[in-house]
KOLROKOL-294444 format. One record per atom (N, C-alpha, C, O, CB): atom name; residue number from 1; z, y, x. Coordinates in nm, 2 decimals. Each point is the difference from the previous one (the first is absolute). Glycine has a CB too. Example, Ala and Ser with C-alpha at 12.3 -4.5 7.8 and 13.67 -1.06 7.14 Angstrom:
BEGIN
  atom   nr      zz      yy      xx
     N    1    0.78   -0.57    1.32
    CA    1    0.00    0.12   -0.09
     C    1    0.00    0.12    0.09
     O    1    0.07    0.00    0.10
    CB    1    0.05   -0.12   -0.29
     N    2   -0.19    0.23    0.15
    CA    2    0.00    0.11    0.09
     C    2    0.08    0.11   -0.08
     O    2    0.01    0.11    0.05
    CB    2   -0.23   -0.17    0.07
***
This chain:
BEGIN
  atom   nr      zz      yy      xx
     N    1   -1.58    2.64   -0.54
    CA    1    0.08    0.08    0.10
     C    1    0.04   -0.09    0.12
     O    1    0.05   -0.10   -0.03
    CB    1    0.03    0.26   -0.15
     N    2   -0.11   -0.12    0.30
    CA    2    0.04   -0.08    0.11
     C    2    0.12    0.07    0.07
     O    2    0.01    0.12    0.01
    CB    2   -0.25   -0.21    0.02
     N    3    0.32    0.01    0.03
    CA    3    0.11    0.05    0.07
     C    3   -0.02   -0.04    0.15
     O    3    0.01   -0.12    0.03
    CB    3    0.15    0.10   -0.23
     N    4   -0.19    0.11    0.28
    CA    4   -0.02   -0.02    0.14
     C    4    0.11    0.05    0.09
     O    4   -0.01    0.11    0.06
    CB    4   -0.24   -0.11   -0.10
     N    5    0.36   -0.07    0.04
    CA    5    0.12    0.04    0.08
     C    5   -0.01   -0.05    0.14
     O    5    0.06    0.06    0.09
    CB    5    0.07   -0.05   -0.30
     N    6   -0.21   -0.12    0.23
    CA    6   -0.01   -0.05    0.13
     C    6   -0.11    0.07    0.08
     O    6   -0.10    0.04   -0.06
    CB    6    0.19   -0.26   -0.02
     N    7   -0.07    0.24    0.20
    CA    7   -0.10    0.07    0.09
     C    7   -0.09   -0.10    0.05
     O    7    0.03   -0.12    0.02
    CB    7    0.13    0.30    0.04
     N    8   -0.29   -0.14   -0.04
    CA    8   -0.09   -0.10    0.07
     C    8    0.06   -0.04    0.14
     O    8    0.07    0.08    0.06
    CB    8   -0.27    0.02   -0.19
     N    9    0.16   -0.22    0.18
    CA    9    0.06   -0.03    0.13
     C    9   -0.05    0.09    0.11
     O    9   -0.11    0.05    0.00
    CB    9    0.11   -0.29   -0.08
     N   10    0.09    0.26    0.17
    CA   10   -0.03    0.09    0.11
     C   10   -0.03   -0.10    0.12
     O   10    0.04   -0.11    0.01
    CB   10    0.10    0.31   -0.09
     N   11   -0.22   -0.14    0.17
    CA   11   -0.04   -0.08    0.12
     C   11    0.11    0.00    0.11
     O   11    0.06    0.11    0.02
    CB   11   -0.30   -0.06   -0.07
     N   12    0.26   -0.16    0.11
    CA   12    0.08    0.00    0.12
     C   12   -0.08   -0.06    0.12
     O   12   -0.09   -0.08   -0.02
    CB   12    0.30    0.05   -0.13
     N   13   -0.17    0.06    0.27
    CA   13   -0.06   -0.05    0.12
     C   13    0.08   -0.11    0.06
     O   13    0.12    0.01    0.02
    CB   13   -0.22    0.21    0.02
     N   14    0.04   -0.34   -0.03
    CA   14    0.06   -0.11    0.06
     C   14   -0.08   -0.05    0.12
     O   14   -0.12    0.05    0.02
    CB   14    0.22   -0.12   -0.24
     N   15   -0.05   -0.02    0.30
    CA   15   -0.08   -0.05    0.11
     C   15   -0.01   -0.15   -0.01
     O   15    0.09   -0.07   -0.03
    CB   15    0.00    0.25    0.18
     N   16   -0.22   -0.23   -0.14
    CA   16   -0.03   -0.14   -0.01
     C   16   -0.07   -0.03    0.13
     O   16   -0.11    0.05    0.02
    CB   16    0.10   -0.05   -0.28
     N   17    0.07   -0.09    0.34
    CA   17   -0.06   -0.05    0.13
     C   17   -0.04    0.12    0.08
     O   17   -0.11    0.01    0.06
    CB   17    0.02   -0.21   -0.17
     N   18    0.18    0.30    0.12
    CA   18   -0.01    0.12    0.08
     C   18   -0.11    0.10   -0.05
     O   18   -0.04    0.09    0.07
    CB   18    0.12   -0.23    0.13
     N   19   -0.12    0.12   -0.32
    CA   19   -0.10    0.09   -0.06
     C   19    0.06    0.07   -0.12
     O   19    0.07   -0.06   -0.08
    CB   19   -0.26   -0.08    0.16
     N   20    0.18    0.27   -0.09
    CA   20    0.05    0.08   -0.11
     C   20   -0.08   -0.02   -0.12
     O   20   -0.12    0.00    0.00
    CB   20    0.21    0.17    0.16
     N   21   -0.02   -0.19   -0.28
    CA   21   -0.07   -0.02   -0.12
     C   21    0.08    0.07   -0.11
     O   21    0.12    0.00    0.00
    CB   21   -0.22   -0.22    0.07
     N   22    0.03    0.29   -0.17
    CA   22    0.07    0.06   -0.11
     C   22   -0.02   -0.09   -0.12
     O   22   -0.11   -0.04   -0.04
    CB   22    0.07    0.27    0.13
     N   23    0.16   -0.25   -0.16
    CA   23    0.00   -0.08   -0.12
     C   23    0.08    0.07   -0.10
     O   23    0.08    0.10    0.03
    CB   23   -0.11   -0.32    0.10
     N   24    0.03    0.18   -0.26
    CA   24    0.08    0.06   -0.10
     C   24    0.15   -0.04    0.02
     O   24    0.02   -0.12    0.03
    CB   24   -0.22    0.12   -0.19
     N   25    0.29    0.09    0.14
    CA   25    0.14   -0.04    0.00
     C   25    0.02   -0.08   -0.13
     O   25   -0.07    0.02   -0.10
    CB   25    0.14    0.19    0.24
     N   26    0.03   -0.30   -0.13
    CA   26    0.03   -0.07   -0.13
     C   26    0.04   -0.14    0.03
     O   26    0.04   -0.04    0.11
    CB   26   -0.20    0.17   -0.22
     N   27    0.16   -0.22    0.01
    CA   27    0.05   -0.13    0.00
     C   27   -0.12   -0.10    0.03
     O   27   -0.11    0.02   -0.06
    CB   27    0.30    0.04   -0.10
     N   28   -0.17   -0.15    0.24
    CA   28   -0.10   -0.10    0.04
     C   28    0.06   -0.14    0.00
     O   28    0.12   -0.01    0.02
    CB   28   -0.25    0.19    0.12
     N   29    0.04   -0.28   -0.15
    CA   29    0.04   -0.13    0.04
     C   29   -0.06   -0.02    0.14
     O   29   -0.08    0.08    0.04
    CB   29    0.09   -0.17   -0.28
     N   30    0.03   -0.01    0.31
    CA   30   -0.06   -0.03    0.13
     C   30   -0.15   -0.01   -0.01
     O   30   -0.07    0.06    0.09
    CB   30    0.27   -0.18   -0.02
     N   31   -0.26    0.05   -0.17
    CA   31   -0.14   -0.01   -0.01
     C   31   -0.07    0.13   -0.04
     O   31   -0.11    0.02    0.05
    CB   31    0.15   -0.26   -0.12
     N   32    0.02    0.32   -0.01
    CA   32   -0.07    0.13   -0.04
     C   32    0.01    0.10    0.12
     O   32   -0.08    0.08    0.02
    CB   32    0.13   -0.12   -0.26
     N   33    0.06    0.03    0.32
    CA   33    0.01    0.08    0.12
     C   33   -0.11   -0.04    0.10
     O   33   -0.06    0.09    0.06
    CB   33    0.31   -0.06   -0.10
     N   34   -0.27   -0.16    0.06
    CA   34   -0.11   -0.04    0.09
     C   34   -0.13    0.06   -0.05
     O   34   -0.08    0.05    0.09
    CB   34    0.20   -0.27   -0.04
     N   35   -0.15    0.21   -0.18
    CA   35   -0.12    0.06   -0.05
     C   35   -0.01    0.15    0.03
     O   35   -0.10    0.04    0.05
    CB   35    0.10   -0.22   -0.23
     N   36    0.11    0.25    0.16
    CA   36    0.00    0.15    0.02
     C   36   -0.02    0.03    0.15
     O   36   -0.06    0.10    0.04
    CB   36    0.21   -0.07   -0.24
     N   37   -0.10   -0.12    0.29
    CA   37   -0.01    0.02    0.14
     C   37   -0.13   -0.05    0.06
     O   37   -0.03    0.02    0.12
    CB   37    0.28   -0.03   -0.11
     N   38   -0.33   -0.07   -0.09
    CA   38   -0.12   -0.06    0.06
     C   38    0.03   -0.12    0.08
     O   38   -0.08   -0.04    0.09
    CB   38   -0.02    0.26   -0.09
     N   39    0.20   -0.29   -0.03
    CA   39    0.04   -0.13    0.07
     C   39   -0.06   -0.12   -0.08
     O   39    0.02    0.00   -0.12
    CB   39    0.19    0.11    0.22
     N   40   -0.28   -0.20   -0.03
    CA   40   -0.05   -0.12   -0.07
     C   40    0.12   -0.07   -0.07
     O   40    0.11   -0.01    0.06
    CB   40   -0.30   -0.01    0.11
     N   41    0.16   -0.04   -0.28
    CA   41    0.10   -0.07   -0.08
     C   41    0.06   -0.12    0.07
     O   41    0.12   -0.03   -0.03
    CB   41   -0.24    0.11   -0.17
     N   42    0.05   -0.14    0.29
    CA   42    0.05   -0.12    0.07
     C   42    0.07    0.04    0.13
     O   42    0.04   -0.09    0.07
    CB   42   -0.22   -0.04   -0.17
     N   43    0.21    0.25    0.12
    CA   43    0.08    0.05    0.12
     C   43    0.14    0.02   -0.04
     O   43    0.03    0.01   -0.12
    CB   43   -0.23    0.10    0.22
     N   44    0.29   -0.11    0.00
    CA   44    0.14    0.03   -0.03
     C   44    0.01    0.15    0.03
     O   44   -0.07    0.06    0.07
    CB   44    0.15   -0.29    0.00
     N   45    0.01    0.29   -0.15
    CA   45    0.03    0.14    0.02
     C   45    0.15    0.02    0.03
     O   45    0.09   -0.05   -0.07
    CB   45   -0.27    0.11   -0.09
     N   46    0.21    0.01    0.27
    CA   46    0.14    0.02    0.04
     C   46    0.02    0.15    0.00
     O   46   -0.08    0.08    0.03
    CB   46    0.08   -0.28    0.12
     N   47    0.13    0.24   -0.19
    CA   47    0.04    0.14    0.01
     C   47    0.09    0.01    0.13
     O   47    0.08   -0.09    0.02
    CB   47   -0.09    0.12   -0.28
     N   48   -0.01    0.07    0.33
    CA   48    0.07    0.02    0.13
     C   48    0.12    0.09   -0.04
     O   48   -0.01    0.11   -0.03
    CB   48   -0.19   -0.13    0.18
     N   49    0.32   -0.04   -0.14
    CA   49    0.13    0.06   -0.03
     C   49    0.09   -0.01    0.12
     O   49    0.04   -0.10    0.04
    CB   49   -0.06    0.05   -0.28
     N   50    0.05    0.17    0.30
    CA   50    0.09    0.01    0.12
     C   50   -0.05   -0.10    0.11
     O   50    0.08   -0.06    0.07
    CB   50    0.11    0.12   -0.22
     N   51   -0.32   -0.06    0.17
    CA   51   -0.06   -0.08    0.11
     C   51   -0.02   -0.15   -0.04
     O   51   -0.05   -0.07    0.08
    CB   51    0.15    0.24    0.08
     N   52   -0.05   -0.21   -0.27
    CA   52   -0.01   -0.14   -0.05
     C   52   -0.12   -0.01   -0.09
     O   52   -0.02    0.09   -0.09
    CB   52    0.27   -0.13    0.12
     N   53   -0.32   -0.08   -0.03
    CA   53   -0.10   -0.03   -0.09
     C   53    0.05   -0.08   -0.12
     O   53    0.06   -0.11    0.02
    CB   53   -0.23    0.12    0.17
     N   54    0.16    0.05   -0.31
    CA   54    0.06   -0.06   -0.12
     C   54   -0.12   -0.04   -0.09
     O   54   -0.07    0.09   -0.05
    CB   54    0.29    0.04    0.07
     N   55   -0.24   -0.26   -0.04
    CA   55   -0.11   -0.05   -0.08
     C   55    0.01    0.05   -0.15
     O   55    0.11   -0.01   -0.05
    CB   55   -0.14   -0.19    0.21
     N   56   -0.08    0.24   -0.21
    CA   56    0.00    0.04   -0.15
     C   56   -0.08   -0.11   -0.07
     O   56   -0.12   -0.01    0.02
    CB   56    0.13    0.26    0.03
     N   57    0.06   -0.33   -0.13
    CA   57   -0.07   -0.10   -0.07
     C   57   -0.09    0.06   -0.11
     O   57    0.02    0.11   -0.04
    CB   57    0.18   -0.27    0.08
     N   58   -0.30    0.08   -0.08
    CA   58   -0.10    0.05   -0.10
     C   58    0.07    0.04   -0.13
     O   58   -0.04    0.09   -0.06
    CB   58   -0.14   -0.23    0.17
     N   59    0.29    0.07   -0.14
    CA   59    0.07    0.03   -0.13
     C   59    0.11    0.10    0.02
     O   59    0.06    0.03   -0.10
    CB   59   -0.12   -0.26    0.03
     N   60    0.09    0.27    0.19
    CA   60    0.11    0.09    0.02
     C   60   -0.03    0.14   -0.06
     O   60   -0.12    0.04   -0.02
    CB   60    0.17   -0.16    0.23
     N   61    0.05    0.19   -0.25
    CA   61   -0.01    0.13   -0.06
     C   61    0.04    0.10    0.10
     O   61    0.11   -0.01    0.06
    CB   61   -0.08   -0.08   -0.30
     N   62   -0.10    0.20    0.26
    CA   62    0.03    0.10    0.10
     C   62   -0.03    0.14   -0.06
     O   62   -0.11    0.01   -0.07
    CB   62    0.06   -0.17    0.26
     N   63    0.13    0.25   -0.17
    CA   63   -0.02    0.14   -0.05
     C   63   -0.02    0.09    0.12
     O   63    0.08    0.00    0.09
    CB   63    0.06   -0.04   -0.30
     N   64   -0.25    0.11    0.22
    CA   64   -0.03    0.09    0.10
     C   64    0.00    0.14   -0.05
     O   64   -0.08    0.04   -0.09
    CB   64   -0.06   -0.21    0.21
     N   65    0.23    0.26   -0.07
    CA   65    0.02    0.13   -0.06
     C   65   -0.03    0.11    0.10
     O   65   -0.02    0.12   -0.04
    CB   65    0.19   -0.21   -0.11
     N   66   -0.17    0.06    0.28
    CA   66   -0.02    0.10    0.10
     C   66   -0.09   -0.05    0.12
     O   66   -0.01   -0.12    0.02
    CB   66    0.24    0.22   -0.08
     N   67   -0.29    0.00    0.12
    CA   67   -0.08   -0.04    0.12
     C   67    0.08   -0.05    0.11
     O   67    0.12    0.02    0.01
    CB   67   -0.28    0.16   -0.08
     N   68    0.09   -0.25    0.16
    CA   68    0.06   -0.04    0.13
     C   68    0.03   -0.15    0.01
     O   68    0.05   -0.05    0.10
    CB   68    0.05    0.27   -0.10
     N   69   -0.13   -0.30   -0.11
    CA   69    0.02   -0.14    0.01
     C   69   -0.10   -0.07    0.09
     O   69   -0.11    0.05    0.01
    CB   69    0.21   -0.05   -0.24
     N   70   -0.06   -0.10    0.30
    CA   70   -0.09   -0.07    0.09
     C   70   -0.02   -0.15   -0.04
     O   70    0.10   -0.07   -0.03
    CB   70   -0.03    0.23    0.22
     N   71   -0.19   -0.20   -0.19
    CA   71   -0.03   -0.14   -0.03
     C   71   -0.10   -0.06    0.10
     O   71   -0.07    0.07    0.07
    CB   71    0.10   -0.02   -0.31
     N   72   -0.02   -0.19    0.25
    CA   72   -0.09   -0.07    0.09
     C   72   -0.05   -0.12   -0.08
     O   72    0.08   -0.07   -0.07
    CB   72    0.05    0.14    0.28
     N   73   -0.26   -0.10   -0.20
    CA   73   -0.05   -0.12   -0.06
     C   73   -0.06   -0.09    0.10
     O   73   -0.04    0.04    0.11
    CB   73   -0.02    0.09   -0.31
     N   74    0.06   -0.26    0.17
    CA   74   -0.05   -0.10    0.10
     C   74   -0.03   -0.13   -0.08
     O   74    0.05   -0.02   -0.11
    CB   74    0.09    0.13    0.30
     N   75   -0.22   -0.19   -0.12
    CA   75   -0.03   -0.13   -0.06
     C   75    0.13   -0.08   -0.02
     O   75    0.09    0.01    0.08
    CB   75   -0.31   -0.01    0.04
     N   76    0.23   -0.07   -0.23
    CA   76    0.12   -0.08   -0.03
     C   76    0.03   -0.09    0.11
     O   76   -0.09   -0.07    0.06
    CB   76    0.04    0.09   -0.30
     N   77    0.18   -0.04    0.27
    CA   77    0.04   -0.09    0.11
     C   77   -0.01   -0.14   -0.06
     O   77   -0.03   -0.03   -0.12
    CB   77    0.18    0.20    0.23
     N   78   -0.11   -0.27   -0.02
    CA   78   -0.01   -0.14   -0.04
     C   78    0.07   -0.03   -0.13
     O   78    0.09    0.07   -0.05
    CB   78   -0.09   -0.12    0.28
     N   79   -0.05   -0.05   -0.30
    CA   79    0.04   -0.05   -0.13
     C   79    0.13   -0.07    0.01
     O   79    0.08    0.00    0.10
    CB   79   -0.31   -0.01   -0.18
     N   80    0.26   -0.07   -0.03
    CA   80    0.13   -0.07    0.00
     C   80   -0.01   -0.12    0.09
     O   80   -0.10   -0.06    0.03
    CB   80    0.13    0.13   -0.27
     N   81    0.09   -0.11    0.28
    CA   81    0.01   -0.11    0.10
     C   81    0.03   -0.13   -0.07
     O   81    0.02   -0.11    0.06
    CB   81    0.05    0.26    0.12
***
């Protein structure tokens, strides 16, 4: 007997580099979110919050529950000094 109390993930619409993309709502790490958004693993991923770019580390945990989030990816900036 299986207990299926959880619903399958629903799709939400987000924006990555000004392009609309539908992904599953749910929990992600920075690296799995990059994969879902089609961002190369060696790029940085930022979430746009109130006009500010907030970097999402590969190991960061993020929960996406609703449409409308905005993200930007770009080549990693300079290394350590």
